[in-house]
TORKOL-4160 file (C-alpha; in steps of 0.2 Angstrom, whole numbers, padded with zeros to 4 digits, m for minus):
332
<pt num="1" X="m0368" Y="0746" Z="m0217"/>
<pt num="2" X="m0381" Y="0750" Z="m0204"/>
<pt num="3" X="m0386" Y="0739" Z="m0192"/>
<pt num="4" X="m0406" Y="0732" Z="m0193"/>
<pt num="5" X="m0417" Y="0739" Z="m0180"/>
<pt num="6" X="m0425" Y="0726" Z="m0169"/>
<pt num="7" X="m0437" Y="0727" Z="m0155"/>
<pt num="8" X="m0433" Y="0710" Z="m0143"/>
<pt num="9" X="m0443" Y="0703" Z="m0128"/>
<pt num="10" X="m0440" Y="0693" Z="m0116"/>
<pt num="11" X="m0440" Y="0687" Z="m0097"/>
<pt num="12" X="m0423" Y="0697" Z="m0087"/>
<pt num="13" X="m0418" Y="0678" Z="m0080"/>
<pt num="14" X="m0399" Y="0675" Z="m0077"/>
<pt num="15" X="m0395" Y="0668" Z="m0092"/>
<pt num="16" X="m0401" Y="0680" Z="m0102"/>
<pt num="17" X="m0394" Y="0695" Z="m0092"/>
<pt num="18" X="m0380" Y="0697" Z="m0102"/>
<pt num="19" X="m0389" Y="0703" Z="m0117"/>
<pt num="20" X="m0397" Y="0716" Z="m0103"/>
<pt num="21" X="m0379" Y="0723" Z="m0099"/>
<pt num="22" X="m0372" Y="0723" Z="m0112"/>
<pt num="23" X="m0359" Y="0707" Z="m0112"/>
<pt num="24" X="m0365" Y="0699" Z="m0127"/>
<pt num="25" X="m0372" Y="0707" Z="m0141"/>
<pt num="26" X="m0383" Y="0701" Z="m0157"/>
<pt num="27" X="m0371" Y="0704" Z="m0174"/>
<pt num="28" X="m0379" Y="0716" Z="m0184"/>
<pt num="29" X="m0394" Y="0722" Z="m0175"/>
<pt num="30" X="m0396" Y="0735" Z="m0168"/>
<pt num="31" X="m0407" Y="0730" Z="m0153"/>
<pt num="32" X="m0421" Y="0736" Z="m0142"/>
<pt num="33" X="m0423" Y="0725" Z="m0129"/>
<pt num="34" X="m0440" Y="0725" Z="m0119"/>
<pt num="35" X="m0446" Y="0716" Z="m0104"/>
<pt num="36" X="m0459" Y="0713" Z="m0090"/>
<pt num="37" X="m0461" Y="0708" Z="m0074"/>
<pt num="38" X="m0475" Y="0697" Z="m0081"/>
<pt num="39" X="m0467" Y="0689" Z="m0097"/>
<pt num="40" X="m0486" Y="0683" Z="m0101"/>
<pt num="41" X="m0484" Y="0703" Z="m0107"/>
<pt num="42" X="m0470" Y="0699" Z="m0117"/>
<pt num="43" X="m0480" Y="0685" Z="m0125"/>
<pt num="44" X="m0494" Y="0700" Z="m0130"/>
<pt num="45" X="m0484" Y="0711" Z="m0137"/>
<pt num="46" X="m0476" Y="0699" Z="m0149"/>
<pt num="47" X="m0493" Y="0691" Z="m0150"/>
<pt num="48" X="m0499" Y="0712" Z="m0156"/>
<pt num="49" X="m0485" Y="0715" Z="m0167"/>
<pt num="50" X="m0475" Y="0726" Z="m0154"/>
<pt num="51" X="m0461" Y="0718" Z="m0154"/>
<pt num="52" X="m0448" Y="0708" Z="m0169"/>
<pt num="53" X="m0441" Y="0692" Z="m0157"/>
<pt num="54" X="m0446" Y="0688" Z="m0141"/>
<pt num="55" X="m0448" Y="0674" Z="m0131"/>
<pt num="56" X="m0465" Y="0667" Z="m0134"/>
<pt num="57" X="m0473" Y="0650" Z="m0122"/>
<pt num="58" X="m0473" Y="0635" Z="m0134"/>
<pt num="59" X="m0493" Y="0635" Z="m0133"/>
<pt num="60" X="m0494" Y="0651" Z="m0138"/>
<pt num="61" X="m0482" Y="0651" Z="m0153"/>
<pt num="62" X="m0493" Y="0633" Z="m0158"/>
<pt num="63" X="m0509" Y="0642" Z="m0158"/>
<pt num="64" X="m0503" Y="0656" Z="m0170"/>
<pt num="65" X="m0494" Y="0644" Z="m0179"/>
<pt num="66" X="m0512" Y="0636" Z="m0185"/>
<pt num="67" X="m0518" Y="0652" Z="m0190"/>
<pt num="68" X="m0519" Y="0654" Z="m0209"/>
<pt num="69" X="m0510" Y="0668" Z="m0209"/>
<pt num="70" X="m0496" Y="0664" Z="m0196"/>
<pt num="71" X="m0485" Y="0677" Z="m0194"/>
<pt num="72" X="m0469" Y="0669" Z="m0184"/>
<pt num="73" X="m0457" Y="0654" Z="m0185"/>
<pt num="74" X="m0447" Y="0649" Z="m0171"/>
<pt num="75" X="m0427" Y="0646" Z="m0166"/>
<pt num="76" X="m0423" Y="0633" Z="m0155"/>
<pt num="77" X="m0420" Y="0643" Z="m0140"/>
<pt num="78" X="m0427" Y="0639" Z="m0123"/>
<pt num="79" X="m0427" Y="0653" Z="m0111"/>
<pt num="80" X="m0439" Y="0644" Z="m0098"/>
<pt num="81" X="m0437" Y="0627" Z="m0095"/>
<pt num="82" X="m0444" Y="0614" Z="m0078"/>
<pt num="83" X="m0451" Y="0599" Z="m0073"/>
<pt num="84" X="m0468" Y="0603" Z="m0071"/>
<pt num="85" X="m0472" Y="0587" Z="m0060"/>
<pt num="86" X="m0471" Y="0599" Z="m0046"/>
<pt num="87" X="m0486" Y="0608" Z="m0053"/>
<pt num="88" X="m0500" Y="0597" Z="m0049"/>
<pt num="89" X="m0509" Y="0602" Z="m0029"/>
<pt num="90" X="m0525" Y="0593" Z="m0023"/>
<pt num="91" X="m0535" Y="0596" Z="m0010"/>
<pt num="92" X="m0530" Y="0587" Z="0007"/>
<pt num="93" X="m0545" Y="0580" Z="0011"/>
<pt num="94" X="m0551" Y="0574" Z="m0007"/>
<pt num="95" X="m0545" Y="0559" Z="m0007"/>
<pt num="96" X="m0533" Y="0561" Z="m0021"/>
<pt num="97" X="m0517" Y="0550" Z="m0019"/>
<pt num="98" X="m0511" Y="0548" Z="m0035"/>
<pt num="99" X="m0513" Y="0550" Z="m0052"/>
<pt num="100" X="m0527" Y="0538" Z="m0056"/>
<pt num="101" X="m0538" Y="0544" Z="m0042"/>
<pt num="102" X="m0540" Y="0561" Z="m0055"/>
<pt num="103" X="m0552" Y="0553" Z="m0067"/>
<pt num="104" X="m0570" Y="0561" Z="m0062"/>
<pt num="105" X="m0563" Y="0576" Z="m0053"/>
<pt num="106" X="m0564" Y="0594" Z="m0053"/>
<pt num="107" X="m0547" Y="0602" Z="m0059"/>
<pt num="108" X="m0542" Y="0618" Z="m0060"/>
<pt num="109" X="m0528" Y="0627" Z="m0074"/>
<pt num="110" X="m0520" Y="0641" Z="m0072"/>
<pt num="111" X="m0523" Y="0656" Z="m0086"/>
<pt num="112" X="m0531" Y="0643" Z="m0099"/>
<pt num="113" X="m0534" Y="0627" Z="m0104"/>
<pt num="114" X="m0519" Y="0622" Z="m0112"/>
<pt num="115" X="m0504" Y="0634" Z="m0102"/>
<pt num="116" X="m0489" Y="0626" Z="m0106"/>
<pt num="117" X="m0485" Y="0617" Z="m0089"/>
<pt num="118" X="m0504" Y="0610" Z="m0092"/>
<pt num="119" X="m0500" Y="0603" Z="m0110"/>
<pt num="120" X="m0484" Y="0594" Z="m0102"/>
<pt num="121" X="m0494" Y="0586" Z="m0088"/>
<pt num="122" X="m0511" Y="0582" Z="m0096"/>
<pt num="123" X="m0496" Y="0573" Z="m0106"/>
<pt num="124" X="m0490" Y="0563" Z="m0095"/>
<pt num="125" X="m0503" Y="0560" Z="m0086"/>
<pt num="126" X="m0510" Y="0555" Z="m0102"/>
<pt num="127" X="m0495" Y="0545" Z="m0107"/>
<pt num="128" X="m0488" Y="0536" Z="m0090"/>
<pt num="129" X="m0505" Y="0536" Z="m0079"/>
<pt num="130" X="m0518" Y="0532" Z="m0093"/>
<pt num="131" X="m0529" Y="0549" Z="m0086"/>
<pt num="132" X="m0536" Y="0558" Z="m0103"/>
<pt num="133" X="m0540" Y="0575" Z="m0102"/>
<pt num="134" X="m0557" Y="0571" Z="m0105"/>
<pt num="135" X="m0559" Y="0562" Z="m0091"/>
<pt num="136" X="m0558" Y="0576" Z="m0078"/>
<pt num="137" X="m0567" Y="0592" Z="m0077"/>
<pt num="138" X="m0558" Y="0610" Z="m0080"/>
<pt num="139" X="m0561" Y="0626" Z="m0072"/>
<pt num="140" X="m0548" Y="0642" Z="m0078"/>
<pt num="141" X="m0542" Y="0657" Z="m0068"/>
<pt num="142" X="m0528" Y="0663" Z="m0060"/>
<pt num="143" X="m0520" Y="0655" Z="m0042"/>
<pt num="144" X="m0517" Y="0669" Z="m0033"/>
<pt num="145" X="m0525" Y="0682" Z="m0038"/>
<pt num="146" X="m0537" Y="0683" Z="m0053"/>
<pt num="147" X="m0533" Y="0685" Z="m0071"/>
<pt num="148" X="m0543" Y="0690" Z="m0087"/>
<pt num="149" X="m0545" Y="0678" Z="m0103"/>
<pt num="150" X="m0532" Y="0680" Z="m0112"/>
<pt num="151" X="m0541" Y="0684" Z="m0126"/>
<pt num="152" X="m0529" Y="0691" Z="m0136"/>
<pt num="153" X="m0521" Y="0671" Z="m0141"/>
<pt num="154" X="m0533" Y="0658" Z="m0150"/>
<pt num="155" X="m0542" Y="0647" Z="m0134"/>
<pt num="156" X="m0545" Y="0629" Z="m0146"/>
<pt num="157" X="m0555" Y="0617" Z="m0132"/>
<pt num="158" X="m0560" Y="0604" Z="m0139"/>
<pt num="159" X="m0577" Y="0592" Z="m0140"/>
<pt num="160" X="m0580" Y="0582" Z="m0126"/>
<pt num="161" X="m0569" Y="0591" Z="m0114"/>
<pt num="162" X="m0581" Y="0600" Z="m0100"/>
<pt num="163" X="m0570" Y="0618" Z="m0097"/>
<pt num="164" X="m0577" Y="0633" Z="m0088"/>
<pt num="165" X="m0571" Y="0651" Z="m0079"/>
<pt num="166" X="m0568" Y="0652" Z="m0062"/>
<pt num="167" X="m0583" Y="0664" Z="m0058"/>
<pt num="168" X="m0580" Y="0681" Z="m0054"/>
<pt num="169" X="m0567" Y="0686" Z="m0042"/>
<pt num="170" X="m0562" Y="0669" Z="m0035"/>
<pt num="171" X="m0545" Y="0661" Z="m0035"/>
<pt num="172" X="m0539" Y="0642" Z="m0040"/>
<pt num="173" X="m0532" Y="0643" Z="m0024"/>
<pt num="174" X="m0544" Y="0649" Z="m0015"/>
<pt num="175" X="m0557" Y="0635" Z="m0023"/>
<pt num="176" X="m0546" Y="0621" Z="m0022"/>
<pt num="177" X="m0543" Y="0625" Z="m0002"/>
<pt num="178" X="m0561" Y="0627" Z="m0002"/>
<pt num="179" X="m0564" Y="0609" Z="m0010"/>
<pt num="180" X="m0575" Y="0616" Z="m0022"/>
<pt num="181" X="m0561" Y="0611" Z="m0035"/>
<pt num="182" X="m0551" Y="0594" Z="m0033"/>
<pt num="183" X="m0535" Y="0599" Z="m0039"/>
<pt num="184" X="m0525" Y="0611" Z="m0047"/>
<pt num="185" X="m0511" Y="0612" Z="m0062"/>
<pt num="186" X="m0505" Y="0630" Z="m0059"/>
<pt num="187" X="m0488" Y="0636" Z="m0062"/>
<pt num="188" X="m0490" Y="0645" Z="m0048"/>
<pt num="189" X="m0487" Y="0638" Z="m0032"/>
<pt num="190" X="m0504" Y="0645" Z="m0022"/>
<pt num="191" X="m0500" Y="0657" Z="m0009"/>
<pt num="192" X="m0508" Y="0647" Z="0006"/>
<pt num="193" X="m0497" Y="0630" Z="0004"/>
<pt num="194" X="m0480" Y="0645" Z="0001"/>
<pt num="195" X="m0481" Y="0650" Z="0016"/>
<pt num="196" X="m0486" Y="0636" Z="0028"/>
<pt num="197" X="m0503" Y="0645" Z="0031"/>
<pt num="198" X="m0516" Y="0630" Z="0026"/>
<pt num="199" X="m0515" Y="0610" Z="0028"/>
<pt num="200" X="m0530" Y="0607" Z="0015"/>
<pt num="201" X="m0518" Y="0608" Z="0001"/>
<pt num="202" X="m0502" Y="0597" Z="m0003"/>
<pt num="203" X="m0494" Y="0592" Z="m0017"/>
<pt num="204" X="m0500" Y="0576" Z="m0029"/>
<pt num="205" X="m0481" Y="0572" Z="m0030"/>
<pt num="206" X="m0474" Y="0575" Z="m0011"/>
<pt num="207" X="m0459" Y="0571" Z="m0017"/>
<pt num="208" X="m0458" Y="0578" Z="m0033"/>
<pt num="209" X="m0439" Y="0580" Z="m0038"/>
<pt num="210" X="m0433" Y="0561" Z="m0034"/>
<pt num="211" X="m0453" Y="0559" Z="m0047"/>
<pt num="212" X="m0446" Y="0571" Z="m0061"/>
<pt num="213" X="m0427" Y="0566" Z="m0060"/>
<pt num="214" X="m0435" Y="0548" Z="m0066"/>
<pt num="215" X="m0444" Y="0554" Z="m0076"/>
<pt num="216" X="m0430" Y="0563" Z="m0086"/>
<pt num="217" X="m0417" Y="0546" Z="m0085"/>
<pt num="218" X="m0431" Y="0537" Z="m0092"/>
<pt num="219" X="m0437" Y="0549" Z="m0106"/>
<pt num="220" X="m0419" Y="0561" Z="m0107"/>
<pt num="221" X="m0435" Y="0573" Z="m0108"/>
<pt num="222" X="m0431" Y="0594" Z="m0101"/>
<pt num="223" X="m0445" Y="0599" Z="m0105"/>
<pt num="224" X="m0446" Y="0617" Z="m0111"/>
<pt num="225" X="m0459" Y="0632" Z="m0107"/>
<pt num="226" X="m0455" Y="0645" Z="m0117"/>
<pt num="227" X="m0446" Y="0646" Z="m0135"/>
<pt num="228" X="m0439" Y="0663" Z="m0146"/>
<pt num="229" X="m0448" Y="0667" Z="m0162"/>
<pt num="230" X="m0446" Y="0678" Z="m0176"/>
<pt num="231" X="m0457" Y="0688" Z="m0187"/>
<pt num="232" X="m0456" Y="0678" Z="m0205"/>
<pt num="233" X="m0452" Y="0690" Z="m0215"/>
<pt num="234" X="m0437" Y="0693" Z="m0202"/>
<pt num="235" X="m0430" Y="0676" Z="m0205"/>
<pt num="236" X="m0428" Y="0680" Z="m0223"/>
<pt num="237" X="m0414" Y="0691" Z="m0219"/>
<pt num="238" X="m0397" Y="0682" Z="m0221"/>
<pt num="239" X="m0386" Y="0678" Z="m0206"/>
<pt num="240" X="m0399" Y="0686" Z="m0194"/>
<pt num="241" X="m0404" Y="0670" Z="m0187"/>
<pt num="242" X="m0389" Y="0663" Z="m0184"/>
<pt num="243" X="m0383" Y="0679" Z="m0176"/>
<pt num="244" X="m0399" Y="0679" Z="m0165"/>
<pt num="245" X="m0395" Y="0660" Z="m0160"/>
<pt num="246" X="m0377" Y="0663" Z="m0157"/>
<pt num="247" X="m0380" Y="0679" Z="m0145"/>
<pt num="248" X="m0394" Y="0669" Z="m0135"/>
<pt num="249" X="m0380" Y="0654" Z="m0134"/>
<pt num="250" X="m0366" Y="0664" Z="m0130"/>
<pt num="251" X="m0374" Y="0672" Z="m0113"/>
<pt num="252" X="m0381" Y="0656" Z="m0108"/>
<pt num="253" X="m0365" Y="0650" Z="m0108"/>
<pt num="254" X="m0357" Y="0665" Z="m0100"/>
<pt num="255" X="m0370" Y="0659" Z="m0084"/>
<pt num="256" X="m0366" Y="0639" Z="m0086"/>
<pt num="257" X="m0347" Y="0644" Z="m0087"/>
<pt num="258" X="m0350" Y="0656" Z="m0070"/>
<pt num="259" X="m0356" Y="0639" Z="m0061"/>
<pt num="260" X="m0344" Y="0627" Z="m0066"/>
<pt num="261" X="m0330" Y="0640" Z="m0060"/>
<pt num="262" X="m0337" Y="0645" Z="m0045"/>
<pt num="263" X="m0337" Y="0627" Z="m0038"/>
<pt num="264" X="m0321" Y="0626" Z="m0037"/>
<pt num="265" X="m0322" Y="0638" Z="m0022"/>
<pt num="266" X="m0341" Y="0629" Z="m0015"/>
<pt num="267" X="m0353" Y="0642" Z="m0023"/>
<pt num="268" X="m0348" Y="0656" Z="m0009"/>
<pt num="269" X="m0357" Y="0669" Z="m0021"/>
<pt num="270" X="m0372" Y="0662" Z="m0018"/>
<pt num="271" X="m0383" Y="0661" Z="m0005"/>
<pt num="272" X="m0393" Y="0646" Z="m0006"/>
<pt num="273" X="m0384" Y="0634" Z="0006"/>
<pt num="274" X="m0379" Y="0616" Z="0000"/>
<pt num="275" X="m0380" Y="0622" Z="m0017"/>
<pt num="276" X="m0362" Y="0614" Z="m0024"/>
<pt num="277" X="m0368" Y="0596" Z="m0018"/>
<pt num="278" X="m0386" Y="0601" Z="m0029"/>
<pt num="279" X="m0376" Y="0607" Z="m0042"/>
<pt num="280" X="m0363" Y="0592" Z="m0042"/>
<pt num="281" X="m0380" Y="0582" Z="m0044"/>
<pt num="282" X="m0387" Y="0591" Z="m0058"/>
<pt num="283" X="m0373" Y="0591" Z="m0067"/>
<pt num="284" X="m0371" Y="0572" Z="m0066"/>
<pt num="285" X="m0390" Y="0570" Z="m0071"/>
<pt num="286" X="m0389" Y="0582" Z="m0084"/>
<pt num="287" X="m0374" Y="0583" Z="m0090"/>
<pt num="288" X="m0360" Y="0599" Z="m0095"/>
<pt num="289" X="m0374" Y="0609" Z="m0103"/>
<pt num="290" X="m0387" Y="0605" Z="m0094"/>
<pt num="291" X="m0397" Y="0621" Z="m0104"/>
<pt num="292" X="m0395" Y="0616" Z="m0124"/>
<pt num="293" X="m0404" Y="0624" Z="m0137"/>
<pt num="294" X="m0403" Y="0620" Z="m0154"/>
<pt num="295" X="m0413" Y="0605" Z="m0161"/>
<pt num="296" X="m0403" Y="0590" Z="m0160"/>
<pt num="297" X="m0402" Y="0592" Z="m0139"/>
<pt num="298" X="m0421" Y="0594" Z="m0139"/>
<pt num="299" X="m0429" Y="0586" Z="m0154"/>
<pt num="300" X="m0437" Y="0574" Z="m0143"/>
<pt num="301" X="m0443" Y="0585" Z="m0129"/>
<pt num="302" X="m0450" Y="0597" Z="m0144"/>
<pt num="303" X="m0457" Y="0580" Z="m0154"/>
<pt num="304" X="m0467" Y="0576" Z="m0136"/>
<pt num="305" X="m0476" Y="0594" Z="m0133"/>
<pt num="306" X="m0480" Y="0596" Z="m0152"/>
<pt num="307" X="m0487" Y="0576" Z="m0149"/>
<pt num="308" X="m0494" Y="0581" Z="m0134"/>
<pt num="309" X="m0502" Y="0600" Z="m0141"/>
<pt num="310" X="m0514" Y="0590" Z="m0157"/>
<pt num="311" X="m0517" Y="0575" Z="m0145"/>
<pt num="312" X="m0526" Y="0589" Z="m0133"/>
<pt num="313" X="m0532" Y="0596" Z="m0145"/>
<pt num="314" X="m0524" Y="0611" Z="m0148"/>
<pt num="315" X="m0517" Y="0610" Z="m0165"/>
<pt num="316" X="m0526" Y="0609" Z="m0179"/>
<pt num="317" X="m0513" Y="0595" Z="m0186"/>
<pt num="318" X="m0498" Y="0586" Z="m0179"/>
<pt num="319" X="m0484" Y="0597" Z="m0187"/>
<pt num="320" X="m0464" Y="0594" Z="m0185"/>
<pt num="321" X="m0448" Y="0601" Z="m0178"/>
<pt num="322" X="m0444" Y="0603" Z="m0198"/>
<pt num="323" X="m0462" Y="0615" Z="m0202"/>
<pt num="324" X="m0460" Y="0625" Z="m0186"/>
<pt num="325" X="m0441" Y="0631" Z="m0187"/>
<pt num="326" X="m0431" Y="0642" Z="m0197"/>
<pt num="327" X="m0423" Y="0632" Z="m0211"/>
<pt num="328" X="m0406" Y="0641" Z="m0208"/>
<pt num="329" X="m0404" Y="0634" Z="m0189"/>
<pt num="330" X="m0412" Y="0614" Z="m0190"/>
<pt num="331" X="m0393" Y="0610" Z="m0191"/>
<pt num="332" X="m0389" Y="0617" Z="m0173"/>
């Protein structure tokens, strides 16, 4: 039987590298792998029908899932995840010292109203600090470089929320440094903060690592940003979704095992000093499978994101995991 020819798109992470270099194959599939330096380009190609299976921002997936003729279902594979308290930045002269101080302020947001880190942190701000998105004014744009609107994806904004785009070639980082916005919610770190050339920008949570570790201890949530999506008609091909899932799981497992093995030699292949101590600390908190795929280990985090997406007016209805994931992988 001839292997099914599929166009598969993803970012070239260390845990997907075994798929690119041939150490792992998708059984029964003749895959053409597609990637890009900007993962949003992969999303764009998937949204416009140029890919069959691809990494997809979770909010991008849900915006298209809301369509009457939604073309995709999700696989419980989460190639990108990150704690996002570190994504909140403030102007040092704004007087913002704690999350509650964001009420009544103007906040920049990268890319679009409700990018993946934005959905997570707006939800956390509402749940844990009582600051809902409608209590802030929002300016959308690029952090360090001007970017066009992602007009190839639905851009819902609920009534009662003040949202506008940054004008011309203005960047959100420059606006934050100048005090034109009070805070910034961004996947990208402002360049001036990263290179130490400004004292006008700081993080809202200076010790964000401790805050994020406490968040995980309390909630058990390691926020995912992206999922893997598949075209609906392909989800019906016998055995296909299981083959894709196994391949991504195997690729990730190879990398995790390398980290475990290298711990015996204090990770001498890693260029970062004291990395072994960090690895041991993370392993103690997050467990042996610190980057889990499958629905069982991720249901609470997925359900939380689905609720946030709905509460923020980005979904017309509140979907469930059973709605969005392919039936053949609900047992994972």
